[in-house]
N, C-alpha and C positions, 0 to 999 in steps of 0.2 A: 445296159446296167450301169448306173452311176456309182462308181466306187470311190469317188473323191469325198463323199459325205460320210464315209465310215469313221468310226471312232479311232483315235490314234492308236489305242492298244490293239484294236482289230488289225490295223495296218501293220503294226509291229509283229503281230502273230503271223500274218500272211508272209511277211518278209522272212521271219524265222522258219516258217514251213517250207518255203521255196529253197532257202539256203541249205536247210538240212537235207531235203530230198535230193538236191543237186549233188550232194556228196554221197548219199547212200545208193542212189540208183546207178545201174551200170548198162542196162540194155538201151540201145539207140532209140527204139520206139517209145519207151517210157520217158527218156530224157527229152525227146522231141515234144511229146505231149506236155511235159512239165514246162518247157520253154514256151510253148504255144499258149498255155494257160496263163503263165506269168505275163506274157505279152498282151493277152486280151485284158487282163486286170489293169495293166498300164493304159491301154486304149480306153477302158471303161471310165477312167478318171478324166477323160477329155483333155489331154495335155496340149499345150500350145505348139505351134509349128516349130519354134526354136528347140523345144524339148524333144520333139519327134526327130528333128534333124540331128541333134546331138546323139540321141539314142541310136539312130541309124548308123551314124559314123562310128560310134563305139562298137556296135555289133559287127559291122563289116570289118573293122580293123582287128577285132578280137578273133573272128572266124578266119580271116585271111592269115593272120600271124600264126595261129595255132596249126591250121591245116598245112601251110607251107613248111613251117619249121619241123613238124612231125613227119611230113612227107620226105623231107631231105635228110633228117637225122634219126629216122626210125631204125632201131637195132634188133628188134625181136624177129622171130620166125613164125610162119613163113614170110618171105619177102618177094613181092612181085615187082620187078623193075619196069617202070614205064619208059623212062629215058634218062640219060645221064648228062648232066651239065659239064662234068669233068670226068672223062673215062678213067676206069681203074688202071693203075700202073703196077709195077713190080712191088713197090713198098707203100702204095696208096690204094685204099679201097674204092676211091672214086666218090663223086658227089652225085648221087642219083635220086630220082623221085620215086618213092616207093608207094605202091597202091594201098597196102595195108596201113602205112603211116598216114596217108591222107584221110582214110576212114577213121583212124584212131584220133587224129586231130579234130575232125569234125565232131566226133562224139564228145571230146573234152570241151570243145567250144560251146556245146549245148548247155553244159553245166554253168559256164560263166554267163551265158545269155540269160538263163533262167534267174540266176541270182542278181544279175545286173538290172534286169527289167523290174524285179521286185523292189530292189533298193531305190531305183529311180522313181518308181511309183510312190514309195513312202516319202521321199524327200520333196518331190514336186507337187504332190497333191495335198500335203499337210502344211498349213501356215506355220512359219518358223516359231512364232510365240506359242502356238498350241503344241508343237512338237517339243519345244523346250519344257513346257509344263508337264507333258506326259512322261518324258524321260526323267525329269527332276523328281517326279513323284514316285519313281521306282525305288525299291530298296537296294540301291547301288551307291557307291561313293560319289558324293556330289561333285567333288573335284574332277573325277574322271568323266562324269556325264557332261559337265560344263565344258571340258576340253573338247569332247567329241562334237557337241552341238556348236561350239564356236567355230570348229573347222568346217562343219556343214554350212554355217551361216556365212562364212567368208568366201566360200567357193564361188557362189554367184557373183560376188563383188569382184573377185579376181578375174572371172570370165568376162565380165563387162569391161574391166580395164584392158584386158588383152584385146578384146574386140575393137575398142577405141584406138589403141595403139596401132593395131594392124590396119585399121581404116586410115589413120593418118599417114602411115607408110605408103599405102596404096595411092593416096592423093599426091604423095611426093614422087611417085613413079616407081616404087619398089614392086618387083615381081619375083616370086621364088624361082631360082635357077636361071634367071635371065642373064645374070652376070657371072655365072659359074657356081659350082657347088661350095667352094670355100667361102665366097662372099655371102652366100645364102646362110650357111651355118653361122658365120660371124654375126650377121644381122639378127638371126633368130636368137642367138645367145644374148645379144645386146638388149633384146626385149625382155628376157627372163629376169635379168639382174634387177632392174628397177621395180618390177612387179614383186619380187621376193622382198626387196627392201621395204616397199610400202606395206606388204603383209606383216612384216615384223613390227613396223611402227604401229599398225592398227592393233596387233596383239598386245603390244606394250600399253597402248591407250586403254584397251579393254581391261587389262589387269589393274591399271591405276584406278579406273572407274569402279571396279569391284571392291578394291581396297577402301576407297573413300566412302562407299555405301555400306561398309561393314559386312561384306560377304564372308561367311564362315563355312568352310566345307565340312566341318565336323558336326554341324547342326543336323537334326533329323529332317528328312524331306518334308516339304509343306503338304498340307492336305486341303481338299476342297477346291482345287484349281481346275478340275475337269468335270464335264457333265457325266452322268452315269452312262454305263454301257447298255445299249438296248438288249432285250432278251434274245432277239433273233441273232444278234452278233455274238452273244455269249454262246449260243448253241453252235454257231458256225466255228468259233474259235475252239470250242471243246471238241467238235468233230475233227477239225484239222490236226489238233495236237494229238488226239487219239489215233488218227491215221498215221501220223509221223511216228508215234511210239510203236505201233504195230509193225510198220515197215522196219524200224530199227531192230525190234525183237526178232523178226523173221530173218533179217540179214545176219544177226548174231548167231542164231540157231544154224543157219546154212553154213556160216564160216566154221563153226565147231564141227559140223558134219564133214565139210570139205577138208579140214585139217586132221580128221580122224580122231578128234577129241571126244565127241559125243554123237551118238547115232540112236535114233528111236524109229522103230518100224512104222509106228502110227503117224510119223511126221513126213512120210514119203511124199504125199501130195503137196505139202508145204515146200519141200525141197524142190520139187518139179516146178511149182509156181514161181519160186524165187529165181531159179535157173532160167526160166523162159521169159519172165516179164519184169523182174526187178534187177 
């Protein structure tokens, strides 16, 4: 399935759908299927190898960070201790790896993976000019949309600059941790400051360009900048938004039942469905 050719509004709807469900769903199986579906959508756009490499790095660091942090600092019960890095003492509860914390961190990481894959699919599969037109045509403050799109536009440029700087450092013999942790941290920080300074200069140049061209954020959004949405995509978007709304309504009804606010005998199958699958 070639998902890169979808309309920008369809891609925005897909990103919204995955982001909303990643917050609403709680069951591990449902979150896993959501993350898998989002990942398949990203693969369907046929991303380049650098994009796949970046996605893999982001996913691994996200999963690793959440799983380890929750495994070490999980405070709910029950708690099954796998092993302790620092044994408990008289006034210290110890630093132990908790089995339930690892599982909880894995579930939470699935939420981020689903939203991350959908966002990366939107940004990498849509040309910057087309994305700018799509967001600018929405009934949103033009200044806010311009600021968000400018940030997205400059991220690849900053990544390219970072790659070139690190390549130059490698050619000069720099290797992380080769000369100690303190030297590595100092060198990495020396890379960040020039990149931030260049980003600020580019932002200032962009604002000057907009002012000289008469950009007015108070004007209504332009029309006729995008091709019409195909019928099959309209049906897909309608189905996804309807599914997201139904999940939201079911979760609200279940929360009211769980809190003892509202209970309806006829909704017992719905309560069981939410408890088991959502």
